[in-house]
C-alpha positions as CSV (number, residue, x, y, z in Angstrom):
1,M,-32.3,21.7,-133.9
2,T,-31.5,19.1,-131.2
3,P,-34.4,18.8,-129.0
4,N,-33.2,18.7,-124.8
5,S,-34.8,15.5,-123.6
6,R,-36.5,17.1,-120.8
7,T,-38.3,18.6,-123.4
8,L,-39.4,15.5,-125.1
9,I,-41.0,14.3,-121.6
10,H,-44.3,15.7,-120.8
11,D,-44.6,15.6,-116.9
12,W,-48.2,15.4,-115.4
13,N,-46.7,15.1,-111.8
14,P,-48.1,18.1,-110.2
15,A,-45.7,21.4,-109.9
16,S,-43.5,20.9,-106.3
17,A,-45.4,23.2,-103.7
18,A,-43.1,22.6,-100.7
19,S,-39.4,22.2,-101.6
20,T,-38.9,24.3,-98.6
21,R,-40.6,25.3,-95.5
22,E,-39.6,28.8,-94.5
23,G,-36.7,28.9,-96.3
24,R,-35.5,25.3,-94.7
25,P,-34.6,22.7,-97.2
26,V,-36.3,19.2,-97.0
27,T,-33.4,17.2,-95.0
28,F,-32.9,13.8,-94.2
29,D,-32.7,11.4,-90.7
30,D,-31.0,8.0,-91.8
31,E,-32.9,5.7,-89.2
32,S,-30.7,2.5,-89.8
33,L,-28.2,2.1,-87.3
34,R,-31.7,2.5,-84.6
35,D,-34.7,1.4,-86.3
36,G,-33.0,-0.5,-88.9
37,L,-31.7,-2.8,-86.6
38,Q,-34.9,-3.5,-84.9
39,S,-35.6,-5.9,-88.1
40,P,-36.1,-9.5,-87.0
41,S,-33.6,-10.5,-90.1
42,V,-30.6,-8.4,-89.6
43,S,-27.6,-8.8,-88.0
44,D,-25.8,-6.2,-85.7
45,P,-22.4,-5.0,-87.3
46,A,-19.7,-4.3,-85.0
47,P,-18.6,-0.8,-84.9
48,G,-16.3,-0.5,-87.2
49,H,-18.7,-1.7,-89.7
50,K,-21.3,1.3,-88.4
51,I,-18.6,3.4,-88.6
52,R,-18.1,2.3,-92.6
53,L,-21.9,3.1,-92.6
54,L,-22.0,6.3,-91.2
55,H,-19.1,8.1,-93.2
56,L,-21.1,7.2,-96.3
57,M,-23.9,8.7,-94.8
58,A,-22.4,11.9,-94.6
59,E,-20.4,11.7,-98.0
60,I,-24.3,11.3,-100.0
61,G,-25.0,14.2,-98.0
62,I,-27.2,12.9,-95.1
63,A,-28.1,15.5,-92.5
64,A,-28.7,13.5,-89.6
65,A,-28.2,10.1,-88.2
66,D,-29.8,8.2,-85.0
67,L,-27.2,6.2,-83.4
68,G,-28.7,4.3,-81.5
69,L,-31.1,3.3,-78.2
70,P,-28.1,3.7,-74.8
71,G,-31.2,3.1,-72.7
72,A,-31.1,-0.2,-74.1
73,G,-28.3,-1.3,-72.1
74,P,-24.3,-0.7,-71.7
75,R,-23.2,-2.6,-75.3
76,A,-25.8,-0.1,-77.1
77,A,-24.7,3.0,-75.3
78,A,-20.9,2.2,-75.4
79,G,-22.1,1.9,-79.3
80,V,-23.5,5.1,-79.4
81,E,-20.6,7.0,-77.9
82,E,-18.2,5.3,-80.0
83,L,-20.3,6.5,-83.0
84,L,-20.5,9.9,-81.5
85,R,-16.5,10.1,-80.9
86,E,-16.0,9.0,-84.7
87,I,-18.4,12.1,-86.0
88,E,-15.9,14.3,-83.9
89,R,-12.9,13.2,-84.4
90,S,-13.6,12.7,-88.5
91,R,-15.7,15.7,-88.0
92,L,-18.4,14.5,-90.0
93,P,-21.0,17.0,-91.6
94,I,-23.8,14.8,-90.1
95,A,-25.8,15.7,-86.9
96,P,-26.6,12.7,-84.2
97,N,-29.2,12.1,-82.2
98,C,-30.7,9.3,-80.4
99,A,-34.0,7.8,-79.1
100,A,-35.2,7.7,-75.7
101,R,-38.2,7.3,-73.9
102,T,-39.6,9.7,-71.4
103,T,-37.7,8.3,-68.5
104,D,-34.5,9.0,-66.4
105,E,-33.4,5.2,-67.4
106,D,-33.0,6.7,-71.2
107,L,-32.5,10.0,-70.9
108,V,-29.7,10.1,-68.3
109,P,-27.5,7.6,-70.4
110,I,-27.6,10.0,-73.5
111,L,-26.2,13.0,-71.3
112,E,-24.0,11.4,-69.9
113,I,-22.6,10.7,-73.4
114,M,-22.7,13.9,-74.5
115,A,-20.4,15.4,-71.3
116,R,-18.0,12.8,-71.7
117,V,-17.5,13.2,-76.0
118,G,-18.3,17.1,-75.4
119,R,-20.8,17.1,-78.2
120,P,-24.2,18.1,-78.4
121,L,-26.5,15.1,-79.3
122,E,-30.0,15.7,-80.4
123,V,-32.6,13.4,-77.9
124,M,-35.5,12.0,-80.1
125,L,-37.9,12.0,-76.9
126,F,-40.7,9.6,-77.6
127,V,-44.0,9.0,-76.4
128,G,-46.9,7.0,-77.4
129,S,-49.8,9.4,-78.1
130,S,-52.9,7.5,-79.3
131,P,-55.8,6.7,-77.4
132,I,-55.3,2.3,-78.0
133,R,-51.6,3.0,-77.0
134,R,-52.6,4.5,-73.8
135,H,-55.0,2.3,-73.0
136,V,-53.0,-1.0,-73.7
137,E,-50.4,0.8,-71.2
138,E,-53.2,2.7,-68.8
139,W,-51.5,5.8,-69.3
140,S,-53.4,9.0,-68.8
141,L,-52.5,12.1,-70.8
142,D,-51.7,14.1,-68.2
143,D,-49.0,11.5,-66.9
144,L,-48.0,11.6,-70.6
145,L,-47.8,15.8,-70.3
146,R,-45.7,15.9,-67.2
147,R,-43.2,13.3,-68.2
148,S,-42.4,14.7,-71.4
149,E,-42.3,18.0,-69.9
150,R,-39.9,17.3,-67.4
151,C,-37.4,15.1,-69.5
152,I,-37.7,17.8,-72.1
153,A,-36.7,20.7,-69.2
154,L,-34.0,18.4,-68.0
155,A,-32.7,17.6,-71.9
156,V,-32.3,21.3,-72.4
157,R,-30.7,22.2,-69.3
158,H,-27.7,20.2,-70.2
159,G,-27.6,21.2,-73.4
160,A,-29.3,18.6,-75.6
161,P,-31.7,19.7,-78.4
162,V,-34.9,17.8,-78.3
163,T,-37.3,16.5,-80.7
164,F,-40.5,15.5,-79.5
165,V,-41.9,12.6,-81.3
166,T,-45.3,10.8,-80.6
167,E,-45.9,7.4,-81.6
168,D,-48.6,6.5,-83.2
169,T,-49.2,10.1,-84.3
170,T,-51.5,8.9,-87.2
171,R,-54.2,7.3,-85.1
172,S,-54.3,9.8,-82.2
173,Q,-56.5,12.7,-81.5
174,P,-56.1,16.3,-82.7
175,D,-56.9,17.6,-79.5
176,D,-54.6,15.3,-78.0
177,L,-51.8,16.3,-80.0
178,R,-52.4,19.9,-79.7
179,R,-51.9,19.8,-76.4
180,L,-48.6,17.6,-76.2
181,Y,-46.7,19.3,-79.1
182,Q,-47.5,22.7,-77.7
183,A,-46.8,21.7,-73.8
184,A,-43.1,19.9,-75.7
185,V,-42.6,23.7,-77.5
186,R,-43.3,25.6,-74.3
187,A,-40.9,22.8,-72.3
188,G,-37.8,23.7,-75.2
189,A,-38.3,21.4,-77.6
190,S,-36.9,22.7,-81.0
191,R,-38.5,20.2,-83.2
192,V,-41.6,17.9,-83.0
193,C,-41.6,14.3,-85.0
194,L,-44.8,12.6,-86.7
195,A,-44.4,8.8,-86.2
196,D,-46.7,6.7,-88.4
197,T,-45.7,3.4,-85.8
198,A,-48.3,1.0,-87.3
199,G,-47.6,1.9,-91.0
200,F,-51.3,3.4,-90.9
201,A,-51.4,6.5,-93.1
202,T,-52.2,7.1,-96.7
203,P,-50.7,9.8,-98.7
204,A,-53.7,11.7,-98.2
205,G,-53.6,11.3,-94.6
206,A,-50.0,12.1,-93.8
207,A,-50.4,15.3,-95.7
208,R,-53.8,15.9,-93.6
209,L,-51.7,15.7,-90.3
210,V,-48.3,17.5,-91.1
211,G,-50.7,20.6,-92.1
212,F,-53.2,20.2,-88.9
213,V,-49.7,20.2,-86.9
214,A,-48.1,22.9,-88.9
215,Q,-50.9,25.2,-87.9
216,A,-51.3,24.0,-84.5
217,L,-47.7,25.1,-84.1
218,A,-48.5,28.2,-85.8
219,D,-51.3,29.2,-83.1
220,C,-49.3,29.0,-80.2
221,G,-46.8,31.2,-81.9
222,S,-44.1,28.6,-82.5
223,G,-44.3,28.0,-86.5
224,H,-40.3,28.1,-86.6
225,V,-40.5,24.4,-85.0
226,G,-39.1,22.0,-87.6
227,I,-41.6,19.1,-88.1
228,D,-39.8,15.3,-88.8
229,W,-41.8,12.7,-90.6
230,H,-41.0,9.0,-89.2
231,G,-43.1,6.7,-91.3
232,H,-43.3,2.9,-91.3
233,N,-44.4,0.3,-94.5
234,D,-46.6,-1.7,-93.3
235,R,-49.4,-0.8,-96.1
236,G,-46.7,-0.4,-99.1
237,L,-46.6,3.3,-98.1
238,A,-44.0,4.4,-96.5
239,L,-42.2,6.0,-99.5
240,A,-45.2,7.8,-100.5
241,N,-46.2,9.1,-97.2
242,A,-42.7,10.7,-96.8
243,L,-43.1,12.5,-100.2
244,A,-46.7,14.0,-99.2
245,A,-45.2,15.0,-95.7
246,A,-42.8,16.7,-97.0
247,E,-45.2,18.3,-99.7
248,A,-47.2,19.4,-96.9
249,G,-44.6,20.8,-95.1
250,A,-42.5,18.2,-93.1
251,D,-38.6,19.5,-93.7
252,R,-36.9,16.4,-92.5
253,L,-37.7,12.9,-93.4
254,H,-37.0,9.6,-91.7
255,A,-35.8,6.3,-93.8
256,T,-33.5,3.7,-93.8
257,V,-31.2,1.9,-96.2
258,L,-33.0,-0.2,-98.3
259,G,-36.3,0.3,-95.9
260,I,-34.9,-2.4,-93.2
261,G,-36.8,-1.8,-89.8
262,E,-39.3,-3.0,-87.4
263,R,-41.6,-5.2,-89.2
264,V,-41.8,-4.5,-92.8
265,G,-39.3,-1.3,-92.2
266,N,-39.5,2.3,-93.3
267,P,-39.2,4.1,-96.3
268,P,-36.1,3.2,-98.2
269,M,-33.3,6.0,-98.3
270,E,-32.2,5.3,-101.5
271,Q,-35.7,6.1,-103.0
272,L,-36.4,9.0,-100.8
273,L,-33.2,10.4,-102.0
274,V,-33.4,9.8,-105.7
275,N,-36.8,11.1,-105.3
276,A,-36.0,14.7,-103.8
277,R,-33.6,15.1,-106.5
278,L,-36.1,14.5,-109.2
279,L,-38.8,16.9,-106.8
280,G,-35.7,19.4,-106.9
281,W,-36.0,19.4,-102.9
282,A,-32.5,18.4,-102.4
283,S,-28.9,17.6,-104.2
284,P,-27.6,14.3,-102.7
285,D,-24.6,12.7,-103.9
286,L,-26.0,9.9,-105.7
287,G,-23.1,8.3,-107.2
288,R,-22.6,7.1,-103.6
289,I,-25.6,5.2,-103.1
290,M,-25.1,1.9,-104.7
291,E,-21.7,1.9,-102.4
292,Y,-23.8,2.7,-99.1
293,V,-26.2,0.2,-100.2
294,A,-23.9,-2.7,-101.1
295,C,-22.1,-1.8,-97.7
296,A,-25.4,-2.1,-95.8
297,S,-26.4,-5.3,-97.4
298,Q,-23.0,-6.6,-96.2
299,I,-22.8,-5.9,-92.9
300,L,-26.4,-6.5,-92.4
301,G,-26.7,-9.6,-93.7
302,I,-29.3,-9.0,-96.3
303,E,-29.6,-9.1,-99.9
304,V,-30.8,-6.6,-102.3
305,P,-33.8,-7.8,-103.8
306,P,-33.1,-8.0,-107.9
307,G,-36.0,-5.7,-108.8
308,A,-35.3,-3.1,-105.9
309,P,-36.2,0.4,-107.2
310,I,-32.5,2.1,-107.9
311,V,-30.1,-0.3,-106.6
312,G,-31.5,-3.9,-107.7
313,R,-29.6,-5.8,-109.9
314,D,-32.5,-5.3,-112.9
315,A,-33.3,-1.4,-112.0
316,F,-31.6,-0.6,-115.3
317,R,-31.5,-3.8,-117.1
318,T,-34.1,-5.2,-120.3
319,S,-34.2,-7.9,-122.2
320,T,-37.2,-7.2,-123.9
321,G,-36.8,-6.5,-127.7
322,V,-38.9,-3.4,-128.1
323,H,-37.3,-1.6,-125.4
324,A,-33.8,-2.8,-126.3
325,A,-34.5,-1.6,-129.8
326,A,-35.3,2.1,-128.6
327,I,-32.4,2.1,-126.2
328,V,-30.0,1.0,-129.0
329,K,-31.6,3.8,-131.6
330,A,-31.0,6.8,-129.0
331,K,-27.4,5.9,-128.7
332,A,-26.9,5.6,-132.2
333,M,-28.2,9.3,-132.6
334,G,-25.1,10.0,-130.0
335,R,-27.3,10.7,-127.6
336,T,-26.5,9.2,-124.5
337,D,-28.9,10.8,-122.0
338,L,-32.1,9.7,-124.3
339,A,-30.7,6.0,-124.1
340,D,-31.1,6.8,-120.3
341,L,-34.7,8.0,-120.4
342,V,-36.7,6.6,-123.1
343,Y,-37.3,3.8,-120.7
344,S,-36.3,5.0,-117.5
345,A,-37.8,7.5,-115.2
346,I,-34.5,8.0,-113.2
347,P,-31.2,8.4,-115.2
348,A,-29.1,5.4,-114.4
349,A,-25.7,7.7,-114.9
350,W,-27.0,9.6,-111.6
351,L,-26.2,6.5,-109.6
352,H,-23.0,5.9,-111.7
353,R,-24.8,3.1,-113.7
354,Q,-25.7,2.4,-117.0
355,Q,-28.8,0.7,-119.3
356,E,-28.2,-2.8,-119.8
357,I,-29.1,-4.7,-122.7
358,D,-29.7,-8.3,-121.9
359,V,-30.4,-11.7,-124.4
360,G,-33.6,-13.7,-123.7
361,P,-36.7,-15.5,-125.1
362,M,-38.3,-11.7,-125.2
363,S,-35.3,-10.1,-127.3
364,G,-34.9,-9.2,-130.9
365,A,-32.2,-9.5,-132.7
366,S,-31.2,-5.6,-132.1
367,N,-30.1,-7.1,-128.5
368,V,-28.0,-9.7,-130.3
369,R,-26.1,-7.1,-132.1
370,H,-26.0,-4.6,-129.3
371,W,-24.5,-7.5,-127.0
372,L,-21.7,-8.2,-130.1
373,V,-20.8,-4.9,-130.5
374,V,-20.2,-4.2,-126.6
375,H,-18.0,-7.4,-126.0
376,S,-16.1,-6.4,-129.1
377,Y,-17.5,-9.3,-131.4
378,P,-18.0,-8.5,-135.3
379,L,-21.2,-8.4,-136.3
380,D,-21.7,-11.9,-138.4
381,A,-25.0,-12.6,-139.8
382,A,-24.5,-16.1,-139.0
383,V,-23.5,-15.7,-134.9
384,V,-26.6,-13.2,-134.7
385,E,-29.1,-15.7,-135.7
386,R,-27.6,-18.5,-134.3
387,I,-27.9,-16.6,-130.8
388,Y,-31.1,-15.0,-131.8
389,A,-32.2,-18.6,-132.3
390,A,-30.8,-20.2,-129.3
391,A,-32.5,-17.5,-126.7
392,K,-35.6,-17.9,-128.2
393,Q,-35.7,-21.5,-127.5
394,A,-34.5,-20.4,-123.5
395,D,-36.8,-20.3,-120.6
396,R,-34.5,-17.5,-119.0
397,T,-31.8,-14.3,-120.0
398,L,-28.9,-16.3,-121.3
399,T,-25.7,-15.5,-119.0
400,D,-22.9,-13.7,-120.3
401,G,-20.6,-17.1,-120.5
402,E,-23.8,-18.6,-122.7
403,L,-23.2,-15.6,-125.1
404,H,-19.7,-15.9,-125.2
405,G,-20.1,-19.6,-126.0
406,L,-22.4,-18.9,-128.6
407,A,-20.6,-16.0,-130.1
408,S,-17.1,-18.3,-130.7
409,G,-19.2,-21.6,-131.6
410,D,-18.0,-23.0,-128.8
411,M,-21.8,-23.7,-126.8
412,P,-24.3,-25.7,-129.0
413,T,-27.1,-24.2,-130.1
């Protein structure tokens, strides 16, 4: 009996406890066109390029997208309106939202855009909740409560859904958060967002915080209110924190393409989607991920690192002899599924990619033979030996051009 590939893998990871929260699946909010553009190293794309990326988000199955911060000025507001009109015109299955401070200067432009386009636009209304932020800004908690309640009520009266965001949630005091969230819900907020603004949290801390907020909402009869998680990567934990937050009950996770964003960025959306698929939380169209990342790389002016998980040039590429030999043996069995998993946690086929075998100083003869077969050369022993000897003398992986030269005898060893 031929074994299923999954029966050959023992999974030590604990079973996921929170693929849903009260029947609601985990969904994703793409922050690439707002928080992502706050990266000091990216270019702000032309509206047409943003529209192209927005279409790819929808095609992948990303449920929501932040279109920007209209309060930043007329150019930002015009860009948001153009994106919202495109969502309406093309009937994109993506829920739009915008960021706003608890000020009329930020909120009114969103409500005006919404009125002109004739489509609801979710307001991500944020306040700085941590003691350190309030001390620097000389804000009192009572002042934050008053501003938040007034702006939430104003947005709701104009038909805008509101997600109430506490900046620096992960360094805020429990009683302050409880008062802020309960007041926000009473004023009409339908969701709350926990923001790890400084990238301070650990996965255990993220889970603990989500559990606390979920209980605080339940205590006031608002257990139906959705919980967002918005993280940053200052400690290199953004992806792990987002997964821990979802495990604890957050039902919408924020991320950006390639993890771009303020300072060192946010969770990478492509990594988050693949992990959600592996955990059984969501079923995004991962076959469009490479196109999504390539589009972002082009329009934002950023390179995809070769070693980037999932989407990097080297993600499914090896020149190591023992690894290549195992992949080749699996293929020889006619088991492409095993070839895709014997040295990979993620099936390359999900991304419409494949395992690649290169030739370099760490390679074995099986690497050479595989390369020759893939490129339709005969398995001549002298050719195998010539390429193998050249690879052992090299200080890097050989290029296809060099290998073709060696295979045809046009390049000296």
